[in-house]
N, C-alpha and C positions, 0 to 999 in steps of 0.2 A: 206428392199428390197434386193433380191439376185442379185449379179453381174452376175452369171450364173445360169441357170435353170437345165442344164444337165451336164455341166462340173464340176468336183470336187464336186460332190454331195455325199460327204462322210457321213457315219453315225456318231452318237454321240460318239460311242466307239473309233473312230479313232482320235478325236480332240486332245487328249493329246499327242499322238504319233506325229501328224503333228506339233503341237506347239514345241515339243522338237526338231524335225528334222529341223525346220526353226528358231531355237533360235540363229540366228546370226543377226547382224545389216546390213540391206540392205538399201542403199540410193537410192531413186527413181531418175531416170534420169531427167535432167532439162526440157526436152521436154514432160515428162509424165504429163498430165493435171489433176493431183490429187490435190485437195484443201482441207484444213483443218481449223477448228475453235475449239478453246478451250472454253467450256461452264462451267463457274464457277461464283458463287456469283450472279446469275441472269444476267450475262454479257456474250456476245458472242464475243470472240476476235479472229481475223484472225491470222493464224499461218503458218509458213513454215515447211514442214515435213523434219526433219533432218535424221531420220532413221525409219525403220519398222522392227519388228521381230515377232516371233511366239507368244510371250506373252506380247508385249508392243510396244510403239513407242516413239520417241523423237521429240518434237516440239520446234521450235524457235518462241516464242510468240512476236509479233511485238509491243505490248503495255506493256511497263515495269511497268505500274502501276497496273496491274492485281493482286488482292490480292490472295496469294497462300502460302500454307505451306505443308511440308512433311506429308503424310498420308491423305490429304484432298480428299474427294470424288469429282470427276469431270466427265464431259462428253466430248467426242470428236466427232465432226461432220466431216465426210469425204464425199466429193462429187467428182465423176468421171463421166463426161458426164451426163446422166440421172439418174445415180445411186447415191443414198444418204443413208448414214447410220450414226446412232448415237450410240456410244459405251459408256458403263459405265466403269469408270476407277478410279484409285487412284494415286495421285502424289507420285512417288517414289524418285524423284530428282528434285531440283530446284536450278539453279545456274545462275549467270550473263553470258551473251553471247554478248559481245560488248555493244551496246546501248540497246539490248533486253535481254530476259531471256530464258534459256533453261528449258523445262519441260519434265522430263521423266515420262511417264504414264504407270502404270502397269495395264494390261487388264485381269488379272487372275480372277477377279470377274464377268466378263461378262458372260451372259447366253449362252446356246448352239447355238441358232440361230445367236446371235451377233458374236460369235467366228467363226462360220461356214462362215458367210458372210465376215468377216474380213480376214480369211485365204484364201478365194477365191480371195479377192483383193490383197493379198500378193503374190499370185502365179506369175503373170507376172513380178513383181519386183524381186522376188527371183530367178526365172529362168534366166532372162536377166542378172542380176548382178553377178550371180555365174558362168556363163560360162567361162571356161578356156581351152586353147588349149591342146590337147593330144600331147605329144612329138612325132615328126615325126617318130622316130624309132619304136613307138608302133602302128602306123597306118598301117594296111595291105593294100598295094597297089596292088590290084588284077584286075585292069582294065587298060590295057596297054595304052589306049588313054587318060587317065585322071590322074591327081594328086589329091589325096583325102586329105582333111583337116578335122579334127574332133575336136569339142569343147564339153565338158561335164559340166553339172551344177546340181543344186538342182532339186529335184522332178523327178529324172530319165531322165532329159533332155539331149538330144544329138543333136547337130547341125552338119550335115555332108555337106561339100561343095566340089563340083567337079570342077576342073580347067582343061581346055583343054591343051594338050601338043602341043601347037602351038605358034607362035610368040606372045609374050606378056602374055602368059598363061591366056587367058580371062576366066572369070567365066562362067561355063556352066550351073550348076544347084545346087539345094540344097534340103535336106530333114531335117525337124526339128521334132524331137520326143519330145513331151511335156507331161510327165506323160504317159497316155495311148492314147494320141491324136497325130496325125501326120499331117503335111502339107508338100507339096513339090511343086517346080516350076522349070522351066528351061528358060534360056534366049531366046532361039529360038522361042518357042511358046508363051511365056509370060503367059501361063496358070497356075493358082494356084489351087491346089487340096487339099482338107482336108478329112481326114478319121480317123477311129479308129482301134485299134488293134484287129485282129481276132484270132491270134495265138501267143503264147509266146515262141514257140519252137525255133525260130531263127530269126535273123534280116532279113534273106532272106524271111521268111514267112510273115513278116510284110509288105515287099515291094510287094510280089507277090499276096497276098490275102487281099487287103484293103477292108474295109467295108464302103461304102459310104452311107451317110444319105440321103434317098430319099426325106424326108420332107423339107430338107434344114435348119431346126432349128439347128441341131448339127453342121453342116458345117459352119453356120453363127457364132456360138459361138467359134468354133476353129479359124476361120478367125479373130474374134475380139480379142481372146487371143493372137494370133500372132501379131496383130497390136499394142497391149499394151506391148508386150515383146520388140519389136524393139526399142522404145525410152528408154528402160531400159538396153540395152546391155552394158556389161562391157567395160571398156576402152581398154582392151587388144584385143578386136575384131578388126581386120584390117579394115581400112577405106573402102577398096574396097568391102569387105564382108558386112560391115554395109550398104553401099550404095546399094548393090545388094538386100539385104533383104528389105530395105526401099522402093525400087521400087515396091514390091509386097504388102507393107503395106499401100499404099496410097488408 
């Protein structure tokens, strides 16, 4: 089952490149409702996700008695809301982890559709966890009434936040670029907008020429992507910015 029908609908030829680009360990946020089970030896064991990467994942299996050895073929079941996927994998690492055990699962043998669906699932985790503040001296402050903050991350993601130059510097609005997809909202209207890139000529073009999805399907998927990114935001995102984004993720 695909997580998204229209977002991240990349062809088979791009899988390897995406795997390599996201070959870092990303830890899902504690509020991200992704669940996992390790399927081995005819047994289904609940697990906590320690990390996800482009070509594998790390699981803390809660049952220390699960029979396992390096090189063993296993399956991993992932569940997020109504989405469910079972991946073929191979145990690349097994080690004690307190009273439990850590299992490193290599997913390189998974088929194209398995990998595509898994890499879609990885997007909100990788984008949220990789966001880091652009140094203030590198942010162009071209709007006299606002202070602009910029955060960049994986998958060409850019979060731009505008604060008012008034007492308390309240948050005014944000725009979030996520690969080729965008969303924006402002505190005054409370309206959330989702759109796609029409032109790659400039950032200004992206803002002035949004393409809205009339059917609502794409807009719904962009909104869902945003909702899943927010619980995965990196710890370095300020609390007020995090709360501001959460307001529109509910």
